C-alpha positions as CSV (number, residue, x, y, z in Angstrom):
1,M,-0.1,-0.5,0.6
2,D,1.2,3.3,-0.8
3,Y,1.1,5.2,2.8
4,I,2.6,8.2,1.5
5,G,0.1,8.7,-1.1
6,F,-3.1,7.7,0.9
7,V,-2.2,10.4,3.0
8,R,-1.5,12.7,1.4
9,D,-4.8,12.6,-0.3
10,L,-6.9,12.6,3.1
11,L,-4.6,15.6,4.3
12,S,-5.3,17.4,0.8
13,E,-9.1,17.4,1.7
14,E,-8.7,18.7,4.9
15,L,-5.9,21.1,4.9
16,A,-6.1,24.9,3.2
17,V,-2.7,24.1,1.7
18,P,-0.5,22.7,-0.8
19,V,0.0,19.3,0.5
20,A,3.4,17.5,-0.8
21,T,5.3,13.8,-0.7
22,D,8.0,15.5,-2.3
23,M,10.0,19.4,-2.1
24,P,8.4,21.8,-4.7
25,K,11.2,23.6,-7.0
26,D,9.8,26.8,-5.0
27,R,8.8,25.5,-1.7
28,P,5.2,27.8,-0.8
29,T,5.5,30.0,2.5
30,R,2.7,27.8,3.7
31,M,2.4,23.9,3.3
32,V,2.6,19.8,4.8
33,M,5.2,17.4,3.6
34,V,4.4,14.0,4.2
35,D,6.7,11.1,4.5
36,L,7.6,7.5,6.1
37,E,9.7,7.6,9.8
38,G,9.3,3.8,9.7
39,D,6.9,0.9,9.7
40,A,6.2,-1.3,12.2
41,S,3.8,-3.6,10.2
42,D,3.6,-7.1,10.6
43,E,1.7,-10.2,8.3
44,F,-1.5,-9.1,10.5
45,I,-1.4,-5.7,10.4
46,L,-0.3,-2.2,8.9
47,R,1.2,0.0,10.9
48,P,3.1,3.1,9.5
49,R,4.4,6.0,11.3
50,I,4.8,9.3,9.3
51,A,6.2,12.4,9.2
52,I,4.2,15.2,8.7
53,T,6.3,18.1,8.5
54,C,5.1,21.4,8.4
55,W,5.6,25.2,7.7
56,G,4.2,28.3,8.3
57,R,4.1,31.9,7.8
58,T,5.1,32.5,11.6
59,D,5.8,29.7,14.8
60,R,2.1,30.0,15.4
61,D,1.0,29.4,11.7
62,A,3.1,26.2,11.6
63,H,2.3,25.1,15.0
64,G,-1.6,25.3,13.6
65,L,-0.7,23.8,10.3
66,A,0.6,20.9,12.7
67,V,-2.3,20.4,14.8
68,S,-5.2,20.4,11.8
69,A,-3.3,18.0,10.0
70,V,-2.9,15.6,13.1
71,Q,-6.3,16.0,13.8
72,A,-7.9,15.3,11.1
73,L,-6.3,12.0,10.5
74,Q,-7.8,12.0,13.4
75,D,-11.4,12.7,12.5
76,A,-10.6,10.0,9.3
77,A,-9.7,7.0,11.9
78,L,-13.4,7.2,13.4
79,D,-14.9,6.9,10.0
80,H,-12.6,6.3,7.3
81,D,-13.1,2.3,5.4
82,Y,-8.9,1.6,5.6
83,L,-8.2,3.9,8.7
84,S,-8.8,2.8,12.2
85,A,-6.4,4.7,14.5
86,A,-4.3,7.7,14.3
87,Q,-2.3,8.7,16.8
88,L,0.9,11.3,17.7
89,E,3.3,10.6,18.7
90,T,5.2,13.4,18.8
91,L,4.7,17.2,18.0
92,S,8.0,18.9,17.9
93,R,8.5,22.6,16.5
94,E,11.9,22.4,14.9
95,E,14.5,24.6,15.4
96,W,16.6,24.8,12.7
97,S,15.7,25.9,9.5
98,R,17.8,26.8,6.1
99,T,14.7,29.8,5.3
100,G,14.3,30.7,9.0
101,Q,10.9,30.0,8.9
102,S,8.9,27.7,11.0
103,R,9.1,24.8,10.9
104,Y,6.7,22.2,13.2
105,L,7.3,18.6,12.9
106,A,4.5,15.9,14.0
107,I,4.9,12.0,13.4
108,V,1.8,9.7,13.5
109,E,1.3,5.6,13.9
110,L,-1.2,5.0,11.8
111,V,-3.5,1.6,11.9
112,I,-4.4,0.9,8.3
113,N,-7.3,-1.8,7.9
114,T,-6.9,-4.0,4.5
115,D,-9.1,-6.6,2.5
116,E,-6.6,-8.7,1.8
């Protein structure tokens, strides 16, 4: 399963900012990037750890995007056919950024059901 595409599509529907899986050449001021941080899946259950990096105009804006992204995944877990849980592992401010722009990182563990 394409975990990253799955999360990108869910967040794109819920957030009013671009959501990408690769860094765009001309990164917008506000955006969210999704990446695979790890995978604790086994033969019975899919458990990807997803990194959600959020850039904002201000520190508060970036933090708000990160919280909104996590909340969107947790809300989706309530009624999505495949997503049954979205557990926030960590939410942290990224201290160093080459652009000096505010950035937050959320790590979320998902539980994804399959019909396979």
